[in-house]
Kinemage of the C-alpha trace (Angstrom):
@kinemage 1
@onewidth
@group {chain A} dominant
@subgroup {mainchain}
@vectorlist {calphas} color= white
{ca unk a 1} P 60.435 -64.432 56.246
{ca unk a 2} L 59.438 -68.174 55.818
{ca unk a 3} L 60.864 -67.640 52.129
{ca unk a 4} L 64.353 -66.460 53.157
{ca unk a 5} L 64.293 -69.257 55.911
{ca unk a 6} L 63.479 -71.920 53.177
{ca unk a 7} L 66.085 -70.068 50.773
{ca unk a 8} L 68.738 -70.354 53.875
{ca unk a 9} L 68.244 -73.836 53.986
{ca unk a 10} L 68.636 -74.641 50.602
{ca unk a 11} L 71.454 -72.649 50.024
{ca unk a 12} L 73.284 -74.783 53.182
{ca unk a 13} L 72.226 -77.903 50.732
{ca unk a 14} L 74.894 -76.279 48.539
{ca unk a 15} L 72.293 -74.889 45.922
{ca unk a 16} L 70.201 -77.927 45.423
{ca unk a 17} L 66.944 -76.900 44.454
{ca unk a 18} L 67.823 -73.346 44.397
{ca unk a 19} L 70.114 -72.761 41.524
{ca unk a 20} L 69.217 -73.662 37.590
{ca unk a 21} L 70.343 -76.721 35.538
{ca unk a 22} L 71.936 -74.530 33.331
{ca unk a 23} L 74.477 -73.450 35.996
{ca unk a 24} L 74.912 -77.048 36.999
{ca unk a 25} L 76.338 -77.763 33.892
{ca unk a 26} L 78.516 -74.407 34.058
{ca unk a 27} L 79.489 -75.798 37.575
{ca unk a 28} L 80.347 -79.336 36.445
{ca unk a 29} L 82.525 -78.158 33.514
{ca unk a 30} L 84.080 -75.574 35.735
{ca unk a 31} L 85.031 -78.199 38.029
{ca unk a 32} L 86.944 -79.706 35.363
{ca unk a 33} L 88.743 -76.577 34.268
{ca unk a 34} L 89.591 -75.735 37.971
{ca unk a 35} L 90.928 -78.848 38.431
{ca unk a 36} L 93.384 -78.564 35.597
{ca unk a 37} L 94.097 -74.627 36.757
{ca unk a 38} L 94.777 -75.444 39.931
{ca unk a 39} L 97.212 -78.495 39.115
{ca unk a 40} L 98.892 -76.426 36.758
{ca unk a 41} L 99.466 -73.892 39.578
{ca unk a 42} L 100.395 -76.202 42.110
{ca unk a 43} L 102.733 -78.007 39.928
{ca unk a 44} L 104.580 -75.698 37.991
{ca unk a 45} L 107.494 -75.882 40.718
{ca unk a 46} L 107.868 -79.698 40.595
{ca unk a 47} L 107.557 -79.316 36.987
{ca unk a 48} L 110.534 -76.870 36.137
{ca unk a 49} L 112.446 -79.178 38.645
{ca unk a 50} L 112.092 -81.666 36.083
{ca unk a 51} L 113.287 -79.571 33.686
{ca unk a 52} L 116.790 -78.665 35.572
{ca unk a 53} L 115.506 -75.273 36.432
{ca unk a 54} L 116.949 -73.276 39.596
{ca unk a 55} L 115.024 -71.210 41.860
{ca unk a 56} L 115.029 -68.179 39.896
{ca unk a 57} L 114.114 -69.980 36.766
{ca unk a 58} L 111.052 -71.733 38.891
{ca unk a 59} L 109.905 -68.040 39.345
{ca unk a 60} L 110.538 -67.329 35.986
{ca unk a 61} L 108.314 -69.823 34.861
{ca unk a 62} L 105.440 -69.478 36.953
{ca unk a 63} L 105.470 -65.811 36.308
{ca unk a 64} L 105.010 -66.520 32.587
{ca unk a 65} L 102.437 -68.931 32.921
{ca unk a 66} L 100.429 -66.399 35.468
{ca unk a 67} L 100.735 -63.438 33.436
{ca unk a 68} L 99.580 -65.117 30.206
{ca unk a 69} L 96.728 -66.035 32.236
{ca unk a 70} L 96.333 -62.577 33.255
{ca unk a 71} L 96.984 -61.362 29.556
{ca unk a 72} L 93.938 -63.501 28.657
{ca unk a 73} L 91.459 -60.663 30.061
{ca unk a 74} L 92.512 -58.574 26.829
{ca unk a 75} L 91.183 -61.184 24.520
{ca unk a 76} L 88.187 -61.829 26.380
{ca unk a 77} L 86.993 -58.183 26.573
{ca unk a 78} L 86.911 -58.026 22.954
{ca unk a 79} L 83.632 -61.266 23.338
{ca unk a 80} L 80.533 -60.752 23.748
{ca unk a 81} L 78.691 -63.062 26.161
{ca unk a 82} L 76.911 -64.879 23.425
{ca unk a 83} L 80.162 -65.645 22.255
{ca unk a 84} L 81.702 -67.471 25.203
{ca unk a 85} L 80.287 -70.723 24.810
{ca unk a 86} L 82.420 -71.447 21.813
{ca unk a 87} L 85.174 -69.757 23.291
{ca unk a 88} L 85.434 -71.949 26.063
{ca unk a 89} L 85.004 -75.560 23.620
{ca unk a 90} L 87.957 -73.944 21.736
{ca unk a 91} L 90.264 -73.320 24.704
{ca unk a 92} L 89.360 -77.111 26.237
{ca unk a 93} L 90.529 -78.462 23.163
{ca unk a 94} L 93.524 -76.266 23.093
{ca unk a 95} L 94.260 -77.350 26.524
{ca unk a 96} L 93.773 -80.876 26.195
{ca unk a 97} L 96.015 -80.671 23.296
{ca unk a 98} L 98.987 -79.215 24.431
{ca unk a 99} L 99.448 -80.670 28.249
{ca unk a 100} L 101.179 -83.936 27.027
{ca unk a 101} L 103.657 -81.962 25.025
{ca unk a 102} L 106.019 -81.390 28.198
{ca unk a 103} L 106.549 -85.772 27.471
{ca unk a 104} L 107.970 -84.763 23.926
{ca unk a 105} L 109.555 -81.081 24.295
{ca unk a 106} L 113.578 -80.870 25.553
{ca unk a 107} L 115.365 -77.809 27.182
{ca unk a 108} L 114.152 -74.762 29.685
{ca unk a 109} L 112.964 -72.886 26.676
{ca unk a 110} L 110.550 -75.079 25.387
{ca unk a 111} L 109.194 -75.359 28.994
{ca unk a 112} L 108.930 -71.859 29.326
{ca unk a 113} L 107.232 -71.398 26.108
{ca unk a 114} L 104.751 -74.140 26.662
{ca unk a 115} L 104.196 -72.928 30.115
{ca unk a 116} L 103.245 -69.232 28.729
{ca unk a 117} L 100.987 -70.742 26.078
{ca unk a 118} L 99.252 -73.117 28.273
{ca unk a 119} L 98.857 -69.969 30.553
{ca unk a 120} L 96.849 -67.921 28.259
{ca unk a 121} L 94.425 -71.142 27.324
{ca unk a 122} L 94.031 -71.507 31.218
{ca unk a 123} L 93.208 -67.930 31.318
{ca unk a 124} L 90.544 -68.034 28.729
{ca unk a 125} L 89.091 -71.019 29.919
{ca unk a 126} L 88.419 -70.204 33.317
{ca unk a 127} L 87.739 -66.516 32.331
{ca unk a 128} L 84.789 -67.927 30.344
{ca unk a 129} L 83.249 -70.475 32.714
{ca unk a 130} L 83.635 -67.583 35.516
{ca unk a 131} L 81.541 -64.866 33.232
{ca unk a 132} L 78.942 -67.571 32.373
{ca unk a 133} L 78.589 -68.188 35.662
{ca unk a 134} L 76.824 -65.194 36.345
{ca unk a 135} L 74.780 -65.380 33.217
{ca unk a 136} L 72.375 -68.481 33.775
{ca unk a 137} L 69.505 -66.297 35.143
{ca unk a 138} L 68.044 -62.886 34.976
{ca unk a 139} L 67.265 -61.924 38.331
{ca unk a 140} L 70.476 -60.151 40.344
{ca unk a 141} L 69.799 -61.745 43.545
{ca unk a 142} L 69.663 -65.260 42.246
{ca unk a 143} L 72.817 -64.639 39.720
{ca unk a 144} L 74.716 -63.633 43.504
{ca unk a 145} L 73.575 -67.023 44.860
{ca unk a 146} L 74.389 -69.039 41.705
{ca unk a 147} L 77.457 -67.257 41.327
{ca unk a 148} L 78.748 -68.249 44.940
{ca unk a 149} L 77.289 -71.693 44.278
{ca unk a 150} L 79.893 -72.180 41.267
{ca unk a 151} L 82.585 -70.364 43.431
{ca unk a 152} L 81.894 -73.233 45.869
{ca unk a 153} L 81.974 -76.654 44.001
{ca unk a 154} L 84.598 -76.122 42.070
{ca unk a 155} L 86.513 -75.463 44.789
{ca unk a 156} L 86.571 -78.896 45.632
{ca unk a 157} L 88.853 -79.637 42.512
{ca unk a 158} L 91.712 -77.836 44.476
{ca unk a 159} L 91.615 -79.751 47.199
{ca unk a 160} L 91.768 -83.327 45.365
{ca unk a 161} L 94.318 -82.094 42.642
{ca unk a 162} L 97.399 -81.848 45.082
{ca unk a 163} L 95.888 -84.667 47.191
{ca unk a 164} L 95.944 -86.845 44.002
{ca unk a 165} L 99.164 -84.968 42.441
{ca unk a 166} L 100.900 -86.042 46.024
{ca unk a 167} L 99.986 -89.784 45.691
{ca unk a 168} L 100.695 -89.803 41.987
{ca unk a 169} L 104.258 -87.907 42.346
{ca unk a 170} L 106.115 -91.201 41.822
{ca unk a 171} L 104.790 -91.874 38.286
{ca unk a 172} L 106.812 -88.266 37.541
{ca unk a 173} L 104.909 -85.370 36.952
{ca unk a 174} L 105.189 -84.993 33.351
{ca unk a 175} L 103.427 -88.240 33.012
{ca unk a 176} L 100.748 -86.889 35.205
{ca unk a 177} L 100.444 -83.972 33.042
{ca unk a 178} L 99.549 -86.186 30.231
{ca unk a 179} L 97.123 -88.176 32.115
{ca unk a 180} L 95.245 -84.927 33.549
{ca unk a 181} L 94.927 -83.782 30.046
{ca unk a 182} L 91.802 -85.866 29.590
{ca unk a 183} L 89.960 -84.119 31.723
{ca unk a 184} L 89.757 -81.050 29.334
{ca unk a 185} L 87.946 -83.255 26.599
{ca unk a 186} L 85.666 -84.428 29.396
{ca unk a 187} L 84.475 -81.150 30.340
{ca unk a 188} L 83.390 -80.493 26.599
{ca unk a 189} L 79.935 -82.282 26.363
{ca unk a 190} L 79.010 -80.043 29.716
{ca unk a 191} L 79.663 -76.983 27.637
{ca unk a 192} L 78.095 -78.181 24.365
{ca unk a 193} L 74.944 -78.663 26.211
{ca unk a 194} L 74.297 -74.996 27.155
{ca unk a 195} L 71.821 -74.398 24.407
{ca unk a 196} L 68.337 -74.512 24.440
{ca unk a 197} L 66.341 -74.532 27.648
{ca unk a 198} L 69.573 -74.834 29.139
{ca unk a 199} L 70.901 -71.740 27.319
{ca unk a 200} L 72.536 -68.630 28.518
{ca unk a 201} L 70.167 -65.819 29.766
{ca unk a 202} L 71.932 -62.560 30.899
{ca unk a 203} L 73.417 -62.113 27.354
{ca unk a 204} L 73.834 -58.827 25.528
{ca unk a 205} L 70.478 -57.560 23.832
{ca unk a 206} L 70.517 -57.745 19.976
{ca unk a 207} L 70.197 -53.920 19.698
{ca unk a 208} L 73.449 -53.358 21.936
{ca unk a 209} L 76.084 -51.826 20.436
{ca unk a 210} L 80.220 -52.826 20.731
{ca unk a 211} L 80.793 -49.880 22.143
{ca unk a 212} L 78.500 -50.059 25.399
{ca unk a 213} L 81.059 -52.337 26.610
{ca unk a 214} L 83.152 -49.349 27.780
{ca unk a 215} L 86.457 -49.079 28.168
{ca unk a 216} L 88.725 -50.683 30.323
{ca unk a 217} L 89.547 -48.042 32.466
{ca unk a 218} L 85.727 -47.420 33.045
{ca unk a 219} L 85.787 -50.474 35.274
{ca unk a 220} L 87.804 -48.964 37.764
{ca unk a 221} L 85.474 -46.203 38.252
{ca unk a 222} L 83.362 -48.700 40.382
{ca unk a 223} L 84.399 -48.229 43.872
{ca unk a 224} L 83.377 -52.213 44.877
{ca unk a 225} L 85.321 -53.506 41.995
{ca unk a 226} L 88.532 -51.500 43.267
{ca unk a 227} L 87.779 -53.221 46.825
{ca unk a 228} L 87.971 -56.525 45.074
{ca unk a 229} L 91.069 -55.577 42.724
{ca unk a 230} L 93.053 -54.825 45.636
{ca unk a 231} L 92.079 -57.298 47.858
{ca unk a 232} L 92.928 -59.692 45.015
{ca unk a 233} L 96.721 -58.139 44.648
{ca unk a 234} L 97.246 -57.962 48.207
{ca unk a 235} L 96.047 -61.943 49.301
{ca unk a 236} L 98.020 -63.466 46.319
{ca unk a 237} L 101.172 -62.356 47.724
{ca unk a 238} L 101.719 -65.172 50.375
{ca unk a 239} L 99.558 -67.545 48.494
{ca unk a 240} L 102.027 -67.472 45.328
{ca unk a 241} L 105.280 -67.561 47.522
{ca unk a 242} L 103.799 -70.721 48.372
{ca unk a 243} L 102.589 -71.977 44.823
{ca unk a 244} L 106.265 -71.022 43.647
{ca unk a 245} L 108.633 -71.752 46.407
{ca unk a 246} L 106.434 -74.194 48.797
{ca unk a 247} L 107.946 -77.554 47.739
{ca unk a 248} L 111.577 -76.127 47.689
{ca unk a 249} L 111.495 -74.149 50.709
{ca unk a 250} L 109.408 -76.632 52.566
{ca unk a 251} L 112.394 -79.195 51.900
{ca unk a 252} L 115.163 -76.554 53.187
{ca unk a 253} L 112.779 -76.673 56.528
{ca unk a 254} L 112.246 -80.492 56.541
{ca unk a 255} L 109.029 -81.269 54.573
{ca unk a 256} L 109.037 -83.504 51.973
{ca unk a 257} L 107.694 -82.833 48.628
{ca unk a 258} L 104.970 -85.100 48.751
{ca unk a 259} L 103.842 -83.637 52.647
{ca unk a 260} L 103.788 -79.939 51.097
{ca unk a 261} L 101.309 -81.282 48.324
{ca unk a 262} L 99.082 -82.151 51.200
{ca unk a 263} L 99.658 -78.954 52.599
{ca unk a 264} L 98.329 -77.579 49.345
{ca unk a 265} L 95.073 -79.600 49.899
{ca unk a 266} L 95.037 -78.217 53.655
{ca unk a 267} L 95.479 -74.830 52.122
{ca unk a 268} L 92.327 -75.373 49.628
{ca unk a 269} L 90.126 -76.889 52.470
{ca unk a 270} L 90.093 -74.014 54.080
{ca unk a 271} L 89.109 -71.952 51.027
{ca unk a 272} L 86.359 -74.306 50.547
{ca unk a 273} L 85.263 -73.951 54.037
{ca unk a 274} L 85.094 -70.470 53.296
{ca unk a 275} L 83.380 -70.572 50.133
{ca unk a 276} L 80.755 -72.357 52.008
{ca unk a 277} L 80.397 -69.621 54.244
{ca unk a 278} L 80.115 -67.169 51.367
{ca unk a 279} L 77.664 -69.381 49.547
{ca unk a 280} L 75.466 -69.336 52.763
{ca unk a 281} L 75.503 -65.751 53.443
{ca unk a 282} L 74.839 -64.727 49.917
{ca unk a 283} L 73.464 -62.363 48.500
{ca unk a 284} L 75.797 -59.968 50.794
{ca unk a 285} L 75.076 -56.347 50.226
{ca unk a 286} L 78.257 -55.146 52.168
{ca unk a 287} L 81.437 -56.391 50.517
{ca unk a 288} L 83.952 -54.223 51.969
{ca unk a 289} L 84.445 -55.790 55.671
{ca unk a 290} L 85.107 -59.100 53.974
{ca unk a 291} L 87.696 -57.904 51.622
{ca unk a 292} L 89.244 -56.176 54.631
{ca unk a 293} L 89.247 -59.418 56.452
{ca unk a 294} L 90.578 -61.166 53.395
{ca unk a 295} L 93.802 -58.903 53.681
{ca unk a 296} L 93.904 -59.610 57.271
{ca unk a 297} L 94.335 -63.145 56.990
{ca unk a 298} L 96.652 -62.941 54.143
{ca unk a 299} L 98.983 -60.654 56.019
{ca unk a 300} L 98.767 -62.913 58.912
{ca unk a 301} L 99.648 -66.046 56.165
{ca unk a 302} L 102.769 -63.847 55.304
{ca unk a 303} L 103.884 -63.345 58.771
{ca unk a 304} L 103.685 -67.054 59.474
{ca unk a 305} L 105.362 -67.961 56.576
{ca unk a 306} L 107.978 -65.750 57.423
{ca unk a 307} L 108.260 -66.941 60.938
{ca unk a 308} L 108.279 -70.764 59.841
{ca unk a 309} L 111.948 -70.431 58.977
{ca unk a 310} L 112.473 -70.174 62.958
{ca unk a 311} L 109.418 -72.399 64.006
{ca unk a 312} L 109.034 -75.003 61.416
{ca unk a 313} L 105.070 -75.781 62.507
{ca unk a 314} L 104.033 -72.294 61.541
{ca unk a 315} L 104.326 -73.377 58.106
{ca unk a 316} L 101.246 -75.291 58.395
{ca unk a 317} L 99.668 -72.003 59.535
{ca unk a 318} L 100.747 -70.170 56.736
{ca unk a 319} L 98.889 -72.406 54.540
{ca unk a 320} L 95.755 -72.396 56.371
{ca unk a 321} L 95.477 -68.428 56.343
{ca unk a 322} L 96.992 -68.448 52.769
{ca unk a 323} L 93.486 -70.440 52.049
{ca unk a 324} L 91.228 -68.394 53.612
{ca unk a 325} L 91.453 -65.127 52.024
{ca unk a 326} L 91.156 -66.982 48.571
{ca unk a 327} L 88.096 -68.134 49.503
{ca unk a 328} L 86.795 -64.693 50.315
{ca unk a 329} L 87.932 -62.766 47.642
{ca unk a 330} L 87.481 -65.136 44.539
{ca unk a 331} L 83.430 -65.605 44.830
{ca unk a 332} L 82.642 -61.945 46.096
{ca unk a 333} L 85.113 -60.268 43.665
{ca unk a 334} L 82.580 -62.382 41.052
{ca unk a 335} L 79.557 -61.158 42.227
{ca unk a 336} L 80.545 -57.703 42.015
{ca unk a 337} L 82.157 -58.268 38.808
{ca unk a 338} L 78.757 -59.800 37.837
{ca unk a 339} L 76.281 -57.959 39.282
{ca unk a 340} L 77.208 -54.313 39.298
{ca unk a 341} L 77.850 -53.882 35.528
{ca unk a 342} L 75.988 -54.069 32.557
{ca unk a 343} L 75.649 -57.561 30.844
{ca unk a 344} L 78.204 -56.231 27.827
{ca unk a 345} L 80.760 -55.516 30.406
{ca unk a 346} L 80.557 -58.525 32.619
{ca unk a 347} L 82.984 -60.582 30.470
{ca unk a 348} L 85.729 -57.461 30.716
{ca unk a 349} L 85.052 -57.063 34.466
{ca unk a 350} L 85.025 -60.624 35.455
{ca unk a 351} L 88.558 -61.393 33.277
{ca unk a 352} L 90.290 -58.150 34.742
{ca unk a 353} L 89.087 -59.261 38.211
{ca unk a 354} L 90.906 -62.487 37.380
{ca unk a 355} L 93.736 -60.926 36.043
{ca unk a 356} L 94.232 -58.956 39.019
{ca unk a 357} L 94.837 -62.434 41.026
{ca unk a 358} L 97.793 -63.093 38.774
{ca unk a 359} L 99.608 -59.718 38.526
{ca unk a 360} L 101.397 -60.415 41.486
{ca unk a 361} L 103.153 -63.488 39.782
{ca unk a 362} L 105.342 -61.317 38.234
{ca unk a 363} L 107.181 -60.686 41.356
{ca unk a 364} L 108.274 -64.363 42.233
{ca unk a 365} L 111.513 -64.680 39.944
{ca unk a 366} L 112.483 -61.753 41.878
{ca unk a 367} L 111.771 -63.660 44.914
{ca unk a 368} L 113.676 -66.551 43.483
{ca unk a 369} L 116.568 -64.009 42.822
{ca unk a 370} L 116.306 -62.932 46.517
{ca unk a 371} L 116.175 -66.543 47.870
{ca unk a 372} L 119.305 -67.719 46.221
{ca unk a 373} L 121.603 -64.486 47.781
{ca unk a 374} L 123.440 -65.140 50.657
{ca unk a 375} L 122.380 -63.137 53.738
{ca unk a 376} L 119.220 -62.773 51.942
{ca unk a 377} L 117.346 -66.247 51.212
{ca unk a 378} L 114.188 -67.270 51.588
{ca unk a 379} L 113.684 -65.847 55.256
{ca unk a 380} L 114.350 -62.526 54.302
{ca unk a 381} L 112.207 -62.746 51.254
{ca unk a 382} L 109.558 -63.376 52.833
{ca unk a 383} L 109.761 -60.871 55.619
{ca unk a 384} L 109.197 -58.609 52.491
{ca unk a 385} L 106.527 -60.038 51.314
{ca unk a 386} L 105.274 -59.647 54.879
{ca unk a 387} L 105.608 -56.067 54.543
{ca unk a 388} L 103.866 -55.863 51.368
{ca unk a 389} L 100.996 -57.782 51.783
{ca unk a 390} L 100.761 -55.368 55.142
{ca unk a 391} L 100.894 -52.288 52.666
{ca unk a 392} L 97.903 -53.348 50.508
{ca unk a 393} L 96.009 -53.953 53.933
{ca unk a 394} L 96.376 -50.463 55.007
{ca unk a 395} L 95.804 -49.391 50.786
{ca unk a 396} L 92.206 -51.228 51.392
{ca unk a 397} L 91.787 -49.283 54.453
{ca unk a 398} L 91.566 -46.033 52.420
{ca unk a 399} L 89.139 -47.047 50.452
{ca unk a 400} L 86.694 -47.583 53.248
{ca unk a 401} L 83.518 -46.672 51.768
{ca unk a 402} L 81.851 -43.002 52.623
{ca unk a 403} L 78.857 -41.845 53.007
{ca unk a 404} L 77.303 -38.620 51.244
{ca unk a 405} L 78.315 -36.407 53.399
{ca unk a 406} L 81.943 -37.394 52.877
{ca unk a 407} L 82.556 -38.965 56.128
{ca unk a 408} L 83.819 -42.505 56.437
{ca unk a 409} L 80.934 -45.288 57.047
{ca unk a 410} L 81.950 -46.424 60.960
């Protein structure tokens, strides 16, 4: 009992004295990587506008980046845990080298190409960090706590990234991309330090065969993984609608671009507070109610986004409620991926869970088209998204866990 109280206090202290030095190195590097990912995601709309794109083309650019991110999972499926350190270093070097190229290229086509390339690189980078974050220790309960700590600390980056972007926006978004590329190189020493005393612990056995990783379809035989997968698909609907069109739509109802970037900061602040709650509660045995709650908040976010067309102040609430499910689904999904599969399957489970959070981006070009259609606009598009989000909430209800007698657990 005393040990449990002590552990709770240390978790409330955000992991100090509880997680390993290896995990702290991953957290620091992951913070920089997450900063770059969220900066990219929140800035694509502004970047696309700088290249003269309309609403549909902005949606295409966002979808290309996110789908390329998702496609990285198929490459990650081929890597062994012991190879992730090298994979991470290569992806950081590539990202730091490609981000400044926006200052050189001209035209929509080259911009799309670079967005797609960087989406894939960022996908490999983030998936590697997420996977390594669950491999710093051997004990499953400790790995859940360490994974929750990893989900919390880098979540500071999404708050800082849009805030700094909003402050620097007068410099021009392309110059900001060049400036922030330095962070990719700054993360490399922390990854290089993952050796010897600070090497990853939960890696494949020397006798483990490649075939033991299993097929991609085998991941979906895990019921908990399915909960996380459905929750990720559902909550990202309003989340990506805001990320893709937050600035453009916000301007149509009276918000300046800088104000919208500050609203992104508000959204990620609530994301961070939710992750802190998950960190303090971890390890969490029954994750299903949390996934259902995440989709409830996501549905509210989608409804407020639609209703903000009529009552502009509801736009604030849309950002608030879009941030909360992100803070639930991301850390708990990572815990499921890292603690309910064999070590040889963790890279696949983690990367495909991460990809599930990107898949919905494919509908953003369609939203852009509908927003351009007279009589539909953003208000009609957001109404459809609200209905779709609620449909995922109902799907999660169908996945309700059952006891051995086949009855739903109350």
